C-alpha positions, 0 to 999 in steps of 0.5 A: 088820207088818214082816218081819225079815231075819236075818243069819247072825250072828243064828244063829251068835252065838246058837249059839256064845255067847249062846243055846247050842242045848243050854241056851237052848231058849226062844230057839230055840223062839221062833225057830222060832215066829217063822219059822213065822209068817213074822215072820223070814226070811233069804236063800239066801246066809245059808243057804249060810253056815250050811250050810257047817259040818256042825254042830248049828246046821245040823242045827237049821236043817234040822229047824226052819225052814220050807222057804220061810225062805231067800228067793231073792236072784235076785229082787233083782238090781236092788237088789243093783246099787244096793248094789254101786254104793254100795260102789264109790262108797266106794272112797276110804273102804274098802280094796279087800279090804273092798269085795271081801269085801262084794261077793263073790257068796258073801257074804250082807251086800250081798244082805241089804241088797238084799233089804231095799231091795227093800221097805224099808217092810216089811223090817228087817235084823237083824244083830249087826254094830254101825255103825263108819262110820270103819272102813276094812277091813270094810263093815258092814251098818249103813253100807250100810243107812244109805246107803239108809234101810233099817231095821236092828236087833240081835237083842234090839231085834228081839224088843222090836219084835215084843213077844216074850219067851222 
């Protein structure tokens, strides 16, 4: 069974727009269950993005996600270097600011792709980002995934692939 690596927007968009913590208890209970079962994970860079704000989402993550939910990206430096080399090779397409943001050490996107690339047969990236291959001012996760043959999907597709409802 593959594991789904969730991007920070999985949590942020759910919390702020689609499944507010105070309304959509079924969604958040399902996220907790999937995390406890190891079916969804994330990376330390996503944790940093989520924990930058002192808000209800940070509190929920602290209280409900297992201690080992956020994986150490230090273990995928070789794959990160591959992702970084791909991004650098795209300098004729992307604006310098887009590449700088994508490769910023505090940004999760390139690390999520690298973490999935380290075991691409068993890891699927879950992001709310939509492929926009012609976009020049932002490197989207789906473009990086596609460059390496890494599977990716959105939140609802993840639930479908897991045969989960809430």
